[in-house]
N, C-alpha and C positions, 0 to 999 in steps of 0.2 A: 313212866316219867314223860310228861307232856309240856314241860316248861318252855322249850324252844319253839313249839309249833302252835300252841293255842293262843299265844299272846300276840300283841302288835309286833310287827317285824322290827328287829334291831340287828344290825350287823355284828359279826364277831369282833370287828375292830372296836365298835362302840362299847360292846359288852365287856371287853377287856378292862376298860377304864372304870366301868361301873362296879364290877364284881368278878375278879379273876377266877374264883372257884366256880361261880355260876357260868362264866364263859366257857370253862373247860367242859362242864357237864353238857351245855348246849352244843358245843362243838362235836362232842362224841355222839350226841343224839342225831345231829344233822348229818354228820359224816357217815353214820351207820344206817341212816334211814333208807328203807327200800325204795323210796321215791327219789333219792338223790342220784345224780348222774356223776360218774367218775371218769376222769380223763387221763390220758397217758402223758402228762406233762406236769411240771412243777411251777409254782409261783413263789419266788423267793424261798425256795427250800421245802415248801409244803406241797403235798400232792393236791393237784387241782380237782375240785368237785363243785357241783352246782346243787344247792338246796333252794327249792322254790317254796316260799311261804304263801299262805292264802292271800296276803297283801300283794304279792307279785301277780297272782292270777286275777285279782280284782283290777289291777292296772291294765292287764292284757285285755280283759273283758271290756273295760271302759274304752280302750283305744279302738277296738273293733266296732263298738256301738257308735262312737263318734265318727268313724270312717263311713259308716252307712249313711249318716246324716249329711256328711260332706259330699258323698257320691250323689245323693238325691239333688242337692243344691247345684252341684257342678253340672250334672246332666241337664238341669232345667235352664241353664244359662244360654242366652242367644249365642250363636257361633262366634260372632265378632268379639263379644265380651269374654268368652271363654279363652279364645286365642290370645287376646291382649293381656288378660290376667295371668295366664300361665307364662307368657313371655316375660312380663314384668317380674314375676316371682323367680324365673330362671336367672335373669340379669342380677337381681338382688342376691340370689344364692351364690353366684360366682363371686360377687363383690364381698359378701360376708365371709365366705370360706377363706378368701385371701386376707381379709381384715384380721381374722383370728390369728393368722400366722405373721401379721405385720407386713404383708405384701401389698404394696400400693396399687390400686386399680380404681378406675372411675366407671360409673354407669355408662357414660358416653363412649368410652373406649370399648367396653364390653358390647354395647349395643351396635357400634359400628362394625365390629368383627362379626357379630351374629348376623347382621344384615348383608355382609359382603364376604362370606366365608371363602368363596372361590378365589378371592383376590388378596386375602389377608394371611396367607400361609406363613409369612415371615414375621408376623407380629408376635411379640413375646408371649401374649396370652392366647394365641391361636389354639394351642392344644387343649387348654382348659375350656374355652368356649366351644370348640368343636366337639369335644367329648360330651359336654353337658347337652349340647344340641341333639346328640344321638338319643338322649333319653326322651326328648320331645317326640321322636319318631319311633320310640319303643324298640330300639336296636338291642339285640342281645349281646352280651359280652361273655367270653370264656372266663370262668372263675372256678377252675377245678384244681389247678396246680400253681406252685410258686412262680413258675414262668409266666403264667397268665397274669399274676399280680404285677410282675415286672413289666409286662407289656402295657398294662394300664398306666403304670408310672411313666413309662416312656412316652405314651401318647398324651397323657394329661399334663405333666409338668417337666418331663425330661429335658427338652430343649431350653425351656426358661431357666431351669436350675443350672444347667451347664453354661448358659450364657451369662448368668448373674454371678456365679461363683464356681470356677473350675475345680476348686478344692473339694466340692461336694459331688464330683463325678464318681459314680459307682465303680469300685475297683475289684469286686469279687466276681465269681462265676455268674451269679445272678444279682446278688445284693452287695452289701458292704463287707469289707474285710476287717476294718478297724473298729474300735469301741466308740460308742456314742454315749454321751451323758445328757440328761435333762437337769437343769438347775433351777432352784428356787430363786426368788427375787433377791434374797440375802446372799446368794452365791454358793450355797451348799448344794450338794448333789441330791436331786430328787429321785432320779431313776437312772439305771444303767441298762441300755438295750441288750438284748440277748446276743451272746457271742459263743463260739466263732460262727462263721457263715454256715457251716454244716448244721449247727443248732438252729440258726434262723430258719433254714429250709425245713428242718424237722418240725419245729414249732408251727410254722406257717402251714405246713401240710396237715398237721393235726387240726389247726383252726379251720381250714377249708373243709375237712371231713366233718367237723361239728356243724358247719353251715349246711351240710347236706343231711344231717341227722333228723329224719322225719319224726322220731319219737318226741322231739322237742318242738314246741310252738315256734312259728317262724319269727315272731318278735323276739323271743328269747334267744334264738340263734343269731339274729342280727346283733343283739346286745353283747353276747359272748364273743362273737367274732370281732366286734368293734373294740372291745377291751383287749383281746389277745393281740390284735394288730398293733395297738398302741403300746402294749407291753413288749412286744418283739422289737418294734422300731427298726424295720428292715433297711431303711434308707438313711443317708446322712441328712437329707433335707426333703421336705415334701410329704412326710408321713401323715400329718394331720389332714392335708388336702386330699391325698389318695384315700385315706380311711373314710373321710366324710363323703367323697364321691361314691365309693362302694356302698356306703350306707344309703345314699340317695338312690342309687341304682336298685338296691334290694327293696327299698320301700316302693319304688316306682313299679316293680314287678307285680306287687300284690295289692297295693292300696290305691286310693284315688290319686292320680298323678301329681296334682298340684301340691299335695303334702310333701312329696319328695323334693320339691324345689324351695322348701322353706326350712329345711333341717338346720342348715348352718346359722340362719337367723336366730332360731330358738336356742341353739347351743351358745351362740354369742351372747344372748340375753341372759342365759343361765350359766355363764362361763365358770363362775365360782363353784357351783354344784358339780359341773362337768369335770373339772380338774380335781376336785376333792374326791369324786367317785374313783378316779384312777389312783389317786394317792392312797386312799383307804384300802382299796383292793390289793395294791402292791405291797402294803405293809405286812411284815411277818406276823403281826398280831391278828391279822385277818384269817390266817391259817389256810389260805388257798381257796376260800369260798367265793366263787365267781358270782354268787347271788348278791353280794354287796354292790358290785358295779351294776348288775342288772337292775336292781331296785331303783337306783338313782337314774339310770339311763331310761328306764321305762317311765319314770316320772317326767323326764324331759320330753320323751315322745308323747306322753299323754297331753302335756301342755302344748306341744306342737300341734296335735290334732285339735285340741280345744281352741287354740288361738286361730287356727285356720277356719274352723267352723264359725267362730264369732266374726271373723273378717268377712267371710262369704255371706253370712246372714245379714250383716250390716249393709254390704254392697247390694245384695239382692233386694233388701227392703227399700233402699234408696232408688234402685232402678225401677222397682214396681211403682214407687211414688211418682217418678217422672213420667213413666209410661201412662199412668192414670191421667196426669196433666195433659199429655199429648192427646189422649183419646177424647178428652172433654173439650178440646179447643177446635176452632173452626178453621182447619188448615187442609190443604190438599193432601191426599193419602201419601203421595210420593214425598212431600215435604215432611210429613210425620215420620215416615220410614227413615229418611235421611237424618232428621234431628235425633231419632232414637239411636241410630248408629253413633252420632256425635256425643250423645249422652253416655253411651257405653265407653267411648273414648275418654270421657272425663272421669268416670268412676273406676275403670279397670286398667288404665294405662297412665303412666307419668307423662307421656308425650303425645297422647291423642292418636288419631288414625289418619293415615295418608290419603291424598286424593286418589291414588291408584287403588288402595284397598276399599275406599268408599265406592268407587266405580264398580269394582268386582262384586261387592256385597249388594249393590243396588241393581246390578246387571244393566248399567247405563254407561255411556261414553264418558271419558275424562272431561271433554269440553262441557258436557251437560253438568257434571258435578262442579266444575270450576264456575260456571254461571250461577249455580245455586249458592256456592260458597260466597261469591261476591254479593249476592242478595242478602244472605244471612249476616254477612259481616256488616253490611250497611245498617242492619237492624240491631247490631251488637249482640247477636245470638251465639256467636262463636268466638273462640280464642285459638291462637296458633302458636306453635313453638317448633323449634328445630328437632326433627326426628331422624337422626343420622344424616344422610345426605338430603333428605326430603323434609318438607314441612309437615308437622302433625297438627291436626285440627280436633278440637273438642268443643263441647257445648259450654256456653256461659250459664252455669247452673242457676245463678241468681236471676237471670233473665228468663230462664225456663219456668220459673214460678209464676210469671205473668202471662204465660201462653193462653190459658183459658179465656182471657179477655180479648184475644186478637181476632180480627176478621181474616178472611181468606187472603193469601198472598197473591201477587200478580201471576 
């Protein structure tokens, strides 16, 4: 009997509504398949297992293919562009993960903390910005035990949650003691988190073991862990942000770093699919098959990698275009180099590049750069905006189109 394996993938949840008898047959086939992975935990009464269809593997293969292309483009970026781009993505990631949970934050607020980490320790978002900044530096986090997860929570959102709502203070040995419910917009209960705390710890221990299960592809492990964390819901508040941070950290370990700073944006854009994936996998009619969530989550990840590749391709093509214009114009080489940095500031940052960073990249003094900025500004070649405590400068791209017609600057 090959009905569940040879066809286009369909979740057991969807099959239930199409044909109950067929769903039962496919469930038995998937559950008993030698390729299925079985776990020592239950999802709404059903023993958890993971069946991977060829469509799952096609998504995984495509993600790795896309990542190779992203890596090539990322490696080819000039240093200034690469740093500006990844910083902008990180700022957007923090804002987007907050937005998903209804936590208000602005890019300016996040940027100011990121630029002044040593003096912003009392800011409500310090923990969030500080921990994401660790990913920039490839810091490793302990992620082996439930206590490690609690430490990430404390470092990432603990102070902010305690300050905004003392009722959300964790009251168990590691996690929460009381029940938590997730509600639909209509007010009905969507999901009840795992209880009691001893079960939270047991489930999370299993989830962490699955994360280390080398017989499963790493993307599959990320998807399974992401689902189980949401199903367990170990905290009163902050579950989504902690879960997405761990997801970003895991992606950051294996794939091109910039992708890991765009995950929340992709989830936000596909929020409906994201929450439907949890709801369908939680439903008793899905029979505990974690492949349901994995299929939807892998689609979100594929779209994340695809959109990152498209964005990088578009920015790289524009950068090459303006570089070509610079090379064809009659300017001093130092002026070309400086304008090239300013063009990178236009294309890869929302706030340009500071005088200090321009001086570092040019290996010139700040006064030299200021003099050049005054000259460029008189020609309307640059634009400026506030970049934290400093001004950020970027090229006026419409004026850059006219550069090939210019004679040498003074």
